[in-house]
C-alpha positions in Angstrom: 10.6 152.0 123.3 8.2 152.3 120.7 10.5 151.5 117.9 11.3 148.2 119.0 7.9 147.4 119.0 7.6 148.3 115.3 10.6 146.3 114.3 9.9 143.8 116.0 6.3 143.7 113.5 8.4 144.6 111.1 10.8 141.5 111.2 8.4 138.9 112.3 8.3 137.4 108.8 12.1 137.3 108.6 12.2 135.7 112.3 10.1 132.6 111.5 12.0 132.3 108.1 15.4 132.1 109.9 14.2 130.6 113.2 16.1 127.6 114.4 12.7 125.1 113.4 12.9 126.6 109.8 16.6 127.1 108.7 17.9 130.0 107.0 15.6 131.7 104.8 15.9 132.2 101.0 16.3 135.4 100.3 17.8 138.1 97.7 19.8 139.6 101.0 23.3 139.1 101.1 24.8 136.4 103.8 22.2 134.1 104.0 23.9 130.9 103.3 26.2 132.0 106.1 23.5 131.5 108.8 23.0 128.1 110.0 21.1 128.9 113.1 21.3 125.8 116.0 20.3 125.6 119.4 21.8 123.9 122.1 20.2 122.7 125.8 21.5 125.9 127.2 19.4 127.7 125.0 22.4 129.4 122.9 21.5 130.1 119.1 24.7 130.0 116.8 24.3 131.6 113.8 27.5 131.2 111.9 28.8 134.3 110.4 31.7 134.4 107.9 34.1 131.6 107.5 37.0 133.6 107.0 36.7 135.7 110.4 39.3 133.8 112.4 42.0 133.5 109.7 41.6 137.3 108.9 41.8 137.8 113.2 45.2 135.3 112.9 46.8 137.4 110.2 46.3 140.5 111.2 47.8 140.0 114.7 51.0 137.6 113.5 54.2 138.6 114.3 54.5 139.4 111.1 52.8 142.5 110.9 54.7 143.9 113.7 52.1 145.3 115.9 50.3 147.4 112.8 51.8 150.9 114.0 51.4 154.0 111.9 54.0 154.6 109.5 55.7 150.9 110.1 56.0 147.9 108.1 53.1 146.2 109.9 50.9 149.2 108.4 52.2 148.1 105.0 51.2 144.9 105.3 47.8 145.7 107.0 46.9 147.9 103.9 48.3 145.1 101.7 46.2 142.5 103.1 43.2 145.0 103.3 43.0 146.1 99.7 43.5 142.7 98.4 40.5 141.3 100.1 38.3 144.1 98.8 39.6 143.9 95.3 39.2 140.2 95.3 35.1 140.9 96.7 34.8 143.6 94.6 34.2 146.5 97.1 35.2 149.6 95.0 37.4 151.9 96.6 35.7 155.3 98.2 38.6 157.6 97.7 38.2 158.2 93.7 40.4 154.9 92.4 42.3 154.3 95.5 41.3 152.5 99.0 43.6 155.2 100.8 43.0 158.2 102.5 46.0 159.9 103.8 46.4 161.1 107.3 49.1 163.5 108.2 50.6 163.1 111.4 52.8 165.1 113.7 55.1 163.7 116.9 55.5 166.3 119.5 58.5 165.5 121.8 58.7 168.2 124.8 62.7 168.5 125.4 62.1 170.8 128.2 59.3 171.4 130.5 59.9 174.0 133.4 57.8 173.4 136.8 54.2 175.5 137.1 55.0 178.5 139.1 52.5 180.2 141.0 52.9 183.7 141.6 50.4 185.2 144.8 50.2 188.6 146.3 54.0 189.3 145.7 55.6 185.7 146.9 56.0 182.4 143.8 55.4 179.1 144.3 55.7 175.7 142.3 53.8 172.8 141.3 56.7 170.2 140.0 56.2 168.4 136.2 55.1 165.2 136.8 54.6 165.0 140.7 52.0 167.9 140.6 51.2 168.8 137.3 51.4 167.7 133.7 51.4 170.2 130.9 52.2 170.4 127.3 51.4 172.4 124.3 49.4 171.3 121.4 50.5 173.9 119.2 53.1 172.8 116.7 56.0 175.2 117.5 59.6 175.2 118.7 58.2 176.5 122.1 56.1 178.5 123.8 56.2 180.8 127.2 53.4 181.5 129.4 54.0 184.2 131.5 51.9 185.6 134.9 49.0 184.5 133.2 45.8 185.2 135.3 44.3 181.7 136.8 40.6 181.7 136.9 38.0 179.2 138.3 35.7 178.4 135.5 33.8 175.1 137.6 33.3 172.3 135.3 34.5 174.3 131.7 31.4 173.4 130.0 29.1 175.6 127.7 26.1 173.2 127.2 22.8 174.7 125.6 20.9 171.6 125.8 21.2 171.2 129.4 21.3 175.5 129.9 24.6 175.5 131.5 27.5 178.0 130.9 30.4 177.5 133.0 32.0 180.7 130.9 29.0 183.2 130.9 29.9 186.7 130.8 33.6 186.0 130.7 36.6 187.1 128.8 39.4 184.7 129.0 42.0 186.5 126.6 45.1 185.9 128.1 43.9 184.1 131.3 44.4 180.5 132.3 41.5 178.8 133.1 41.2 175.6 136.0 38.3 173.6 136.2 37.1 170.0 137.4 37.1 166.7 135.3 33.8 165.2 134.0 30.0 166.8 134.6 27.6 167.7 137.1 25.5 164.9 137.1 28.2 162.4 138.0 29.2 165.1 140.9 25.5 164.7 142.0 24.6 161.3 141.1 20.9 163.5 140.0 19.6 162.3 137.3 17.7 165.4 136.3 21.4 167.2 136.1 23.1 166.2 132.8 22.5 162.4 132.7 23.2 161.4 136.0 26.0 159.2 136.6 26.8 158.7 132.8 29.2 160.9 132.1 28.5 163.1 129.2 30.8 164.4 126.1 31.0 167.6 127.9 33.0 165.4 130.9 35.3 164.4 128.6 38.8 166.1 129.4 39.0 166.6 125.3 35.8 168.7 125.5 37.1 170.9 128.3 40.3 171.6 126.0 38.3 172.2 123.3 35.8 174.5 124.9 38.8 176.6 126.1 40.5 176.9 123.1 37.3 178.2 121.7 36.8 180.9 124.4 40.3 182.0 123.8 42.6 181.1 126.5 46.3 180.9 126.8 46.0 178.3 129.3 43.5 174.9 130.3 44.4 173.2 133.2 41.8 170.4 134.5 41.8 169.3 138.0 42.7 165.4 138.3 40.2 163.5 140.8 40.2 159.5 140.4 36.9 158.9 141.1 35.5 161.3 138.1 38.5 161.0 136.0 38.0 157.0 136.0 42.0 156.7 136.6 44.7 157.8 138.6 47.1 160.4 138.8 49.8 157.5 137.3 48.2 157.1 134.1 48.5 161.1 133.4 52.0 161.5 135.3 53.3 158.3 133.7 53.2 157.8 130.6 55.2 159.1 127.4 55.2 163.0 127.0 55.7 162.2 123.3 52.2 163.1 121.6 51.0 163.0 118.6 48.2 165.1 116.8 46.8 165.4 113.0 49.2 168.0 111.0 46.9 170.5 110.3 47.5 173.5 108.1 47.1 175.9 111.0 49.8 174.2 113.0 47.5 174.2 115.8 47.0 177.8 116.6 43.9 178.1 117.4 44.3 175.9 120.4 45.5 176.9 123.7 49.3 177.5 124.1 49.1 175.4 127.3 47.0 172.2 128.2 47.3 170.2 131.4 46.2 168.5 134.6 47.0 169.5 138.6 46.5 167.1 141.1 44.0 168.0 143.5 46.4 168.6 146.2 47.8 171.4 144.3 44.2 172.7 143.3 43.8 172.8 147.0 46.7 174.7 147.1 45.3 177.5 144.9 42.1 177.6 146.2 43.6 178.8 149.2 44.6 181.9 147.6 41.1 182.7 147.7 40.1 181.1 151.3 38.2 178.3 149.5 38.4 174.7 150.2 38.5 172.2 147.2 35.2 170.9 148.5 33.8 174.4 148.4 34.8 175.1 145.0 32.8 171.6 144.0 29.7 172.9 145.6 30.1 176.1 143.9 30.7 174.5 140.4 27.6 172.5 141.1 25.0 175.6 140.8 23.7 176.5 137.1 24.2 179.7 138.6 28.1 179.5 138.7 30.0 182.3 138.3 33.6 182.0 137.3 36.0 183.6 139.6 39.6 184.5 139.8 42.1 182.9 142.2 44.2 185.9 142.9 47.1 184.2 141.1 49.2 183.7 137.9 50.5 180.9 136.1 54.1 180.6 134.4 55.8 177.9 132.6 57.7 177.1 129.4 57.6 174.1 127.2 59.9 173.3 124.3 59.4 170.7 121.9 61.0 168.9 118.9 58.3 167.5 115.9 58.4 165.4 113.3 55.8 163.8 110.5 54.5 160.6 110.2 52.0 159.6 107.3 49.6 156.8 107.6 46.6 155.9 105.9 42.5 155.3 106.6 41.2 152.3 104.5 37.9 152.9 103.0 35.9 150.7 100.4 32.1 150.7 99.8 29.2 148.8 97.9 27.3 151.7 96.0 23.7 151.6 96.7 21.3 150.5 93.9 18.7 153.1 94.6 20.3 155.8 97.3 23.8 155.7 96.7 24.7 158.8 98.4 23.1 157.9 101.6 25.3 155.3 103.4 25.8 153.0 106.6 29.1 153.1 107.6 30.7 149.8 109.4 33.9 151.1 111.1 37.0 149.8 113.3 40.8 151.2 113.8 43.3 148.5 112.0 46.6 150.7 114.2 48.3 149.0 117.6 51.2 149.6 119.3 54.0 148.4 117.2 57.0 147.1 118.9 58.7 148.3 121.7 62.3 149.8 121.0 64.0 148.6 123.7 63.0 145.3 123.9 62.1 144.2 121.1 58.3 142.9 122.4 55.4 142.6 119.6 52.3 144.3 121.1 50.1 142.3 118.3 46.9 143.9 119.4 45.0 141.1 118.6 41.7 141.8 120.3 42.6 145.5 120.3 41.8 145.6 117.6 42.6 142.5 115.2 39.2 141.6 115.9 37.6 144.8 115.2 39.3 144.6 111.6 38.5 141.6 110.8 34.9 141.9 111.6 34.6 144.7 109.4 35.9 142.5 106.4 33.8 140.1 107.2 31.1 142.4 106.7 32.8 143.4 103.2 32.9 139.6 102.0 28.9 138.8 103.7 27.6 141.9 102.0 29.3 141.1 98.3 28.1 138.0 98.5 24.4 139.1 97.7 22.8 141.7 95.5 23.6 145.6 96.4 21.5 147.2 99.0 19.2 150.5 98.4 22.0 152.7 100.0 26.0 152.5 99.8 27.8 150.6 102.5 31.2 151.6 103.7 33.7 149.8 105.1 36.0 152.2 106.7 39.3 151.2 108.7 41.0 153.9 110.6 44.5 154.6 111.8 45.9 156.4 114.6 43.3 155.4 116.8 45.6 154.5 119.3 47.6 157.9 118.9 44.2 159.7 120.1 41.5 159.0 117.3 43.2 161.0 115.2 42.5 158.6 111.8 38.5 158.7 112.6 39.1 162.6 113.5 40.8 163.3 109.9 37.8 161.1 108.0 35.0 163.1 110.2 36.6 166.4 109.2 37.5 165.0 105.8 34.5 162.9 104.8 35.1 160.7 101.3 31.3 160.8 101.0 29.2 163.8 102.9 28.2 163.1 106.5 24.9 164.6 106.5 24.3 161.4 103.9 25.5 159.2 106.4 22.3 157.3 107.7 24.4 155.6 110.6 27.9 154.0 112.0 28.4 150.5 113.6 32.0 150.6 114.9 33.9 147.4 116.3 36.5 147.8 119.0 37.6 144.7 120.7 35.5 142.0 120.1 34.5 139.1 122.4 36.1 136.0 121.4 34.9 134.1 124.8 32.3 132.4 123.9 28.6 133.0 123.5 27.0 135.5 126.0 23.5 136.1 126.7 23.7 139.6 127.3 24.7 142.4 124.5 25.9 145.6 126.0 25.2 149.0 124.5 27.8 151.3 125.3 26.2 154.3 125.4 22.6 153.0 126.4 19.4 155.2 124.9 22.1 157.8 123.7 20.1 157.2 120.0 17.2 154.7 118.5 20.0 152.8 116.6 20.4 150.4 119.5 16.4 149.6 118.7 17.6 148.1 115.4 19.6 145.9 116.8 16.8 144.6 119.8 14.8 142.0 117.5 18.0 140.5 116.2 19.2 140.1 119.7 16.2 138.4 121.0 16.3 136.1 118.0 19.2 134.8 119.9 17.7 134.3 122.7 19.7 137.1 124.4 18.6 140.3 126.0 20.1 143.9 125.6 21.9 145.5 128.9 23.6 148.6 129.3 27.3 149.5 130.4 28.2 148.3 134.0 30.3 151.6 134.1 28.6 154.3 132.2 30.8 157.4 134.9 34.0 156.1 132.8 32.5 157.7 129.4 33.8 155.0 127.6 31.3 155.6 124.7 33.5 158.8 124.1 36.9 156.5 123.7 36.4 154.9 120.5 36.7 155.9 117.0 32.8 156.2 116.3 32.7 159.6 118.7 34.6 161.2 115.6 31.4 160.4 113.8 29.2 161.5 116.6 30.8 164.8 116.6 29.2 165.2 113.1 25.7 164.0 114.1 26.2 160.5 112.6 24.1 158.4 115.7 26.3 155.3 116.1 26.0 152.0 117.8 28.8 150.5 119.9 27.7 147.0 121.2 29.0 143.7 121.6 28.5 140.6 123.8 29.4 141.1 127.6 29.9 139.1 130.3 27.4 136.6 131.0 28.2 133.3 128.9 25.8 130.7 127.9 27.2 127.9 129.2 29.6 129.1 132.2 28.0 132.0 133.6 28.5 135.7 134.2 31.1 135.5 137.2 33.3 133.4 134.4 32.6 136.1 131.7 33.9 138.9 134.3 37.1 137.5 135.1 38.1 136.8 131.7 37.6 140.7 130.8 39.6 141.2 134.3 42.5 138.9 133.0 42.8 140.6 129.8 42.5 144.3 131.1 44.8 143.2 133.9 47.6 141.1 131.7 47.0 141.4 128.0 45.3 145.6 127.4 47.8 147.3 125.6 50.8 144.7 126.4 52.7 142.3 124.4 50.0 139.3 125.8 47.3 140.6 123.3 48.2 137.8 121.1 45.9 135.4 119.1 45.0 132.1 120.8 43.9 129.4 118.4 41.9 128.1 121.6 39.5 131.0 121.5 35.5 130.7 121.6 34.6 132.7 118.4 30.8 131.6 118.6 30.0 134.8 120.6 31.9 137.1 117.9 30.0 135.3 115.1 26.6 136.2 117.1 27.5 139.7 117.5 28.6 140.1 113.6 25.4 138.6 112.7 23.5 141.2 114.8 25.9 144.4 113.1 25.2 142.7 109.9 21.5 142.5 110.5 21.6 145.9 111.6 22.9 147.9 108.7 21.7 145.8 105.9 18.1 146.6 107.3 19.0 150.1 107.1 20.7 149.9 103.8 17.3 148.8 102.5 15.3 151.4 104.6 14.2 154.5 104.3 15.0 154.9 108.0 17.1 158.3 109.5 18.0 156.9 113.3 18.0 159.7 115.4 20.1 161.0 118.8 17.7 160.9 121.9 15.9 164.2 122.6 18.5 166.4 124.6 21.5 164.6 123.5 24.4 166.5 123.4 24.7 165.3 119.6 21.3 165.9 118.6 21.5 169.4 117.4 24.3 168.2 115.2 21.9 165.9 113.7 19.3 167.9 112.9 21.6 170.5 111.2 22.6 167.6 108.7 19.3 167.4 108.2 18.5 170.9 106.9 21.8 170.2 104.9 20.9 167.0 103.4 17.3 169.0 102.8 18.9 171.7 100.7 
């Protein structure tokens, strides 16, 4: 990576000035007073960052905040805490004279969902709701009734010009229901020359497949569930609440397909049997770039009836205007919301790691940037709501930005930060998606650490946090944090801690603040986030997506808009 080499040269003076032997440098850039590097016997370099971070984390995850669900007392307390800190540090409101950006939500609760009726050669069969299929309507209407919609197999349901792939080529799907596989051909073949091999692309995400089906004009869109390529079992799809949240758009989502949903692999086998094909044969056919959509010689019928209500939540946004290029900006972001209070048991889902940790990180960035002179470019501190409802706050911001996103230099997202101590590995989710990770590399080196890719790129974790809303507008984003290789206790210990969290605390009441948490590693990562943002804020650089990345064309479009 050539940029890594050039950056190392560019920060060489800074590296000497801030090395453990020399102590913190005396510079005009903010937060230097927070740097007190020390090295212990294990080689761990301690850059103590923000002295208030632990208190922010403890407060935001306290029972008093009731799990920070949208539209609750917890949201009110979060807004009060964040805006008070912004005001105290001279952070300016981003939405004219307000720190708040209203985000309108709609709650859609199905009151009746019929089984999915399948007609074939004059005979009828059914796929049972929850057991064999899950469907819903994204439209904000009382009911939809799909009747005798022709079923068409569209492979992976992907239109990807950069990969020379179009599963819909030559097909008119108006009035039809499309059936497709989850993930993308690269995962299925493990061929690095096909899409990105094992690493999922955005085209593999179920959200994309529904979006594309709607763009094509399909009446219905059904994804075939398989545990491996989906990354989770059928129970995740069928076992949760059928209540859905979405943005309350003026068009009531009438541009979406009438029906979206999933069927089990066993149900799909039955559909393909109608055309004398096995599921495996369908897989092989879908893996060809010459794939042609095919009728499944069957029709689908289903009815969904809904109740819906509206909720207002908010994004919280402040900024430090740039001294020379105030329109150009770096975005630090995290989601402030969590799951609230369980209505029957009264259990509080405090969301300490998810994501009071990231919210506290953004607040720490604001405090540190406020200590020094304003950078040349603006720095935005964006706390988005309704992430747990489907990345809705960030999606609203991306569609209604408070500063033009073609002027956004880069984004840095903080979601579920490391609280287990100093880690040797700094794990980049979305490895080599863009060159922004190269800006982090020299600062990682200073801490005697190393950059590492995520271990399960096939799961598509990069597409499951709020930064993807910025990526979908072409903005390169850094989503990285301490991994599992603990400086003192080793990698197996770190892996065990992550496993315990995922098993016992993730999206459970047990995700509570622990005063015994070792936040040395958190401060390491915060220091890197700060240094990357500070460097970009005082440069003329514009990070770019990797050649051939699915977001590259969007960045090129935004560059053209910026130059007009």
